[in-house]
TORKOL-4160 file (C-alpha; in steps of 0.2 Angstrom, whole numbers, padded with zeros to 4 digits, m for minus):
202
<pt num="1" X="0189" Y="0157" Z="0037"/>
<pt num="2" X="0190" Y="0142" Z="0025"/>
<pt num="3" X="0181" Y="0126" Z="0029"/>
<pt num="4" X="0197" Y="0116" Z="0032"/>
<pt num="5" X="0203" Y="0130" Z="0044"/>
<pt num="6" X="0186" Y="0130" Z="0053"/>
<pt num="7" X="0186" Y="0111" Z="0055"/>
<pt num="8" X="0204" Y="0111" Z="0061"/>
<pt num="9" X="0201" Y="0125" Z="0073"/>
<pt num="10" X="0185" Y="0116" Z="0080"/>
<pt num="11" X="0195" Y="0100" Z="0082"/>
<pt num="12" X="0209" Y="0108" Z="0091"/>
<pt num="13" X="0199" Y="0119" Z="0103"/>
<pt num="14" X="0186" Y="0106" Z="0106"/>
<pt num="15" X="0199" Y="0092" Z="0109"/>
<pt num="16" X="0209" Y="0103" Z="0121"/>
<pt num="17" X="0193" Y="0108" Z="0131"/>
<pt num="18" X="0187" Y="0090" Z="0131"/>
<pt num="19" X="0204" Y="0085" Z="0138"/>
<pt num="20" X="0203" Y="0098" Z="0151"/>
<pt num="21" X="0218" Y="0106" Z="0142"/>
<pt num="22" X="0229" Y="0091" Z="0147"/>
<pt num="23" X="0241" Y="0094" Z="0133"/>
<pt num="24" X="0244" Y="0112" Z="0138"/>
<pt num="25" X="0247" Y="0107" Z="0155"/>
<pt num="26" X="0260" Y="0094" Z="0150"/>
<pt num="27" X="0269" Y="0107" Z="0139"/>
<pt num="28" X="0269" Y="0119" Z="0155"/>
<pt num="29" X="0276" Y="0104" Z="0165"/>
<pt num="30" X="0290" Y="0102" Z="0153"/>
<pt num="31" X="0295" Y="0121" Z="0157"/>
<pt num="32" X="0293" Y="0117" Z="0176"/>
<pt num="33" X="0277" Y="0127" Z="0178"/>
<pt num="34" X="0265" Y="0119" Z="0191"/>
<pt num="35" X="0247" Y="0116" Z="0189"/>
<pt num="36" X="0238" Y="0130" Z="0179"/>
<pt num="37" X="0221" Y="0125" Z="0186"/>
<pt num="38" X="0214" Y="0117" Z="0170"/>
<pt num="39" X="0207" Y="0103" Z="0181"/>
<pt num="40" X="0191" Y="0115" Z="0184"/>
<pt num="41" X="0186" Y="0109" Z="0166"/>
<pt num="42" X="0186" Y="0091" Z="0170"/>
<pt num="43" X="0167" Y="0090" Z="0175"/>
<pt num="44" X="0163" Y="0097" Z="0158"/>
<pt num="45" X="0173" Y="0085" Z="0147"/>
<pt num="46" X="0157" Y="0076" Z="0141"/>
<pt num="47" X="0149" Y="0092" Z="0137"/>
<pt num="48" X="0164" Y="0099" Z="0127"/>
<pt num="49" X="0166" Y="0082" Z="0118"/>
<pt num="50" X="0148" Y="0082" Z="0113"/>
<pt num="51" X="0149" Y="0100" Z="0106"/>
<pt num="52" X="0165" Y="0096" Z="0097"/>
<pt num="53" X="0157" Y="0080" Z="0089"/>
<pt num="54" X="0142" Y="0090" Z="0084"/>
<pt num="55" X="0152" Y="0104" Z="0077"/>
<pt num="56" X="0163" Y="0092" Z="0067"/>
<pt num="57" X="0147" Y="0082" Z="0061"/>
<pt num="58" X="0138" Y="0098" Z="0055"/>
<pt num="59" X="0154" Y="0104" Z="0047"/>
<pt num="60" X="0156" Y="0088" Z="0037"/>
<pt num="61" X="0137" Y="0088" Z="0032"/>
<pt num="62" X="0139" Y="0106" Z="0025"/>
<pt num="63" X="0156" Y="0103" Z="0016"/>
<pt num="64" X="0157" Y="0084" Z="0012"/>
<pt num="65" X="0176" Y="0084" Z="0012"/>
<pt num="66" X="0180" Y="0066" Z="0019"/>
<pt num="67" X="0199" Y="0069" Z="0020"/>
<pt num="68" X="0197" Y="0085" Z="0030"/>
<pt num="69" X="0183" Y="0078" Z="0041"/>
<pt num="70" X="0194" Y="0062" Z="0045"/>
<pt num="71" X="0209" Y="0073" Z="0049"/>
<pt num="72" X="0199" Y="0084" Z="0061"/>
<pt num="73" X="0191" Y="0069" Z="0070"/>
<pt num="74" X="0208" Y="0061" Z="0072"/>
<pt num="75" X="0215" Y="0078" Z="0080"/>
<pt num="76" X="0200" Y="0079" Z="0091"/>
<pt num="77" X="0201" Y="0061" Z="0097"/>
<pt num="78" X="0219" Y="0061" Z="0100"/>
<pt num="79" X="0218" Y="0077" Z="0110"/>
<pt num="80" X="0202" Y="0072" Z="0120"/>
<pt num="81" X="0210" Y="0055" Z="0124"/>
<pt num="82" X="0226" Y="0063" Z="0132"/>
<pt num="83" X="0220" Y="0062" Z="0150"/>
<pt num="84" X="0217" Y="0043" Z="0148"/>
<pt num="85" X="0234" Y="0040" Z="0140"/>
<pt num="86" X="0243" Y="0050" Z="0153"/>
<pt num="87" X="0234" Y="0041" Z="0167"/>
<pt num="88" X="0239" Y="0024" Z="0160"/>
<pt num="89" X="0257" Y="0031" Z="0159"/>
<pt num="90" X="0256" Y="0037" Z="0177"/>
<pt num="91" X="0250" Y="0020" Z="0183"/>
<pt num="92" X="0263" Y="0011" Z="0173"/>
<pt num="93" X="0250" Y="0002" Z="0163"/>
<pt num="94" X="0257" Y="0006" Z="0145"/>
<pt num="95" X="0268" Y="m0008" Z="0140"/>
<pt num="96" X="0279" Y="0002" Z="0128"/>
<pt num="97" X="0282" Y="0016" Z="0142"/>
<pt num="98" X="0286" Y="0002" Z="0155"/>
<pt num="99" X="0298" Y="m0006" Z="0143"/>
<pt num="100" X="0307" Y="0010" Z="0139"/>
<pt num="101" X="0307" Y="0014" Z="0158"/>
<pt num="102" X="0315" Y="m0003" Z="0162"/>
<pt num="103" X="0328" Y="m0001" Z="0148"/>
<pt num="104" X="0333" Y="0016" Z="0155"/>
<pt num="105" X="0334" Y="0010" Z="0173"/>
<pt num="106" X="0343" Y="m0006" Z="0168"/>
<pt num="107" X="0357" Y="0004" Z="0160"/>
<pt num="108" X="0358" Y="0016" Z="0175"/>
<pt num="109" X="0358" Y="0002" Z="0188"/>
<pt num="110" X="0367" Y="m0013" Z="0179"/>
<pt num="111" X="0381" Y="m0014" Z="0191"/>
<pt num="112" X="0369" Y="m0014" Z="0206"/>
<pt num="113" X="0357" Y="m0027" Z="0199"/>
<pt num="114" X="0359" Y="m0038" Z="0214"/>
<pt num="115" X="0353" Y="m0024" Z="0226"/>
<pt num="116" X="0337" Y="m0029" Z="0235"/>
<pt num="117" X="0322" Y="m0018" Z="0233"/>
<pt num="118" X="0309" Y="m0010" Z="0244"/>
<pt num="119" X="0292" Y="m0002" Z="0241"/>
<pt num="120" X="0287" Y="0015" Z="0246"/>
<pt num="121" X="0268" Y="0017" Z="0247"/>
<pt num="122" X="0262" Y="0035" Z="0249"/>
<pt num="123" X="0246" Y="0045" Z="0249"/>
<pt num="124" X="0249" Y="0062" Z="0241"/>
<pt num="125" X="0236" Y="0076" Z="0242"/>
<pt num="126" X="0234" Y="0090" Z="0229"/>
<pt num="127" X="0235" Y="0081" Z="0213"/>
<pt num="128" X="0222" Y="0089" Z="0202"/>
<pt num="129" X="0224" Y="0081" Z="0185"/>
<pt num="130" X="0233" Y="0067" Z="0176"/>
<pt num="131" X="0246" Y="0080" Z="0171"/>
<pt num="132" X="0250" Y="0084" Z="0189"/>
<pt num="133" X="0252" Y="0065" Z="0192"/>
<pt num="134" X="0264" Y="0064" Z="0177"/>
<pt num="135" X="0274" Y="0079" Z="0184"/>
<pt num="136" X="0276" Y="0070" Z="0201"/>
<pt num="137" X="0280" Y="0054" Z="0193"/>
<pt num="138" X="0294" Y="0062" Z="0183"/>
<pt num="139" X="0301" Y="0071" Z="0198"/>
<pt num="140" X="0301" Y="0055" Z="0209"/>
<pt num="141" X="0309" Y="0045" Z="0195"/>
<pt num="142" X="0324" Y="0057" Z="0196"/>
<pt num="143" X="0327" Y="0052" Z="0215"/>
<pt num="144" X="0342" Y="0041" Z="0217"/>
<pt num="145" X="0338" Y="0023" Z="0220"/>
<pt num="146" X="0320" Y="0024" Z="0212"/>
<pt num="147" X="0317" Y="0009" Z="0200"/>
<pt num="148" X="0299" Y="0011" Z="0196"/>
<pt num="149" X="0285" Y="0023" Z="0200"/>
<pt num="150" X="0266" Y="0023" Z="0198"/>
<pt num="151" X="0255" Y="0038" Z="0202"/>
<pt num="152" X="0235" Y="0037" Z="0203"/>
<pt num="153" X="0231" Y="0056" Z="0203"/>
<pt num="154" X="0212" Y="0053" Z="0208"/>
<pt num="155" X="0216" Y="0044" Z="0224"/>
<pt num="156" X="0234" Y="0051" Z="0227"/>
<pt num="157" X="0241" Y="0033" Z="0229"/>
<pt num="158" X="0259" Y="0033" Z="0224"/>
<pt num="159" X="0270" Y="0017" Z="0223"/>
<pt num="160" X="0289" Y="0017" Z="0222"/>
<pt num="161" X="0300" Y="0003" Z="0220"/>
<pt num="162" X="0317" Y="0008" Z="0227"/>
<pt num="163" X="0334" Y="0001" Z="0231"/>
<pt num="164" X="0334" Y="m0004" Z="0249"/>
<pt num="165" X="0343" Y="0009" Z="0261"/>
<pt num="166" X="0345" Y="0021" Z="0247"/>
<pt num="167" X="0330" Y="0032" Z="0247"/>
<pt num="168" X="0325" Y="0041" Z="0263"/>
<pt num="169" X="0308" Y="0047" Z="0269"/>
<pt num="170" X="0314" Y="0065" Z="0271"/>
<pt num="171" X="0320" Y="0067" Z="0253"/>
<pt num="172" X="0303" Y="0060" Z="0247"/>
<pt num="173" X="0293" Y="0072" Z="0258"/>
<pt num="174" X="0304" Y="0087" Z="0253"/>
<pt num="175" X="0302" Y="0084" Z="0235"/>
<pt num="176" X="0283" Y="0082" Z="0236"/>
<pt num="177" X="0282" Y="0097" Z="0247"/>
<pt num="178" X="0293" Y="0107" Z="0235"/>
<pt num="179" X="0281" Y="0103" Z="0221"/>
<pt num="180" X="0266" Y="0110" Z="0230"/>
<pt num="181" X="0259" Y="0093" Z="0236"/>
<pt num="182" X="0258" Y="0085" Z="0253"/>
<pt num="183" X="0262" Y="0068" Z="0259"/>
<pt num="184" X="0248" Y="0062" Z="0270"/>
<pt num="185" X="0254" Y="0044" Z="0273"/>
<pt num="186" X="0270" Y="0035" Z="0269"/>
<pt num="187" X="0276" Y="0017" Z="0272"/>
<pt num="188" X="0292" Y="0008" Z="0268"/>
<pt num="189" X="0288" Y="m0011" Z="0266"/>
<pt num="190" X="0297" Y="m0026" Z="0260"/>
<pt num="191" X="0290" Y="m0033" Z="0244"/>
<pt num="192" X="0289" Y="m0052" Z="0243"/>
<pt num="193" X="0297" Y="m0059" Z="0227"/>
<pt num="194" X="0284" Y="m0060" Z="0213"/>
<pt num="195" X="0271" Y="m0051" Z="0223"/>
<pt num="196" X="0266" Y="m0032" Z="0224"/>
<pt num="197" X="0265" Y="m0024" Z="0241"/>
<pt num="198" X="0247" Y="m0021" Z="0246"/>
<pt num="199" X="0239" Y="m0004" Z="0250"/>
<pt num="200" X="0233" Y="m0012" Z="0266"/>
<pt num="201" X="0251" Y="m0009" Z="0272"/>
<pt num="202" X="0247" Y="0010" Z="0272"/>
């Protein structure tokens, strides 16, 4: 195996392992495949990241090709950082994703812009990784009347902003159950203008 192939394969394998195979799970989610259990790797992320960094450093010292080393490090960093990027997306904290989401929702609900909104606060059990949270968020955004969605996979807290009197509790519970998760608590609350509903409501 050539030095460049060795560096790239080390970067890809190390990056995937140190991301708990988040990218693979996201691809599986796009084919409607549920959780594959890669979350068992999460406690070992730091170990895999250390092994990957050591391997790439050793390979660079042995072959001294800066372009290949930089490419391999970039691949490893992008793959290793995927769980954090997915978590930011799920929690609606990426400004570009939020802007795109708002643009899409604005186009869909332009005629109903004056409809008052309501907040649904839930605790969902069974989310094992950021990819599970992303899968749940995508499914919830498809429900009629959902304007915004945030999912924190660690705590299971899920926040939906919905059009009042459009979304019913049963449809939310059924969707979550069909995905293999469980809704432990759910509350429909009126959101004061300019403020976010508090988790103390739940």
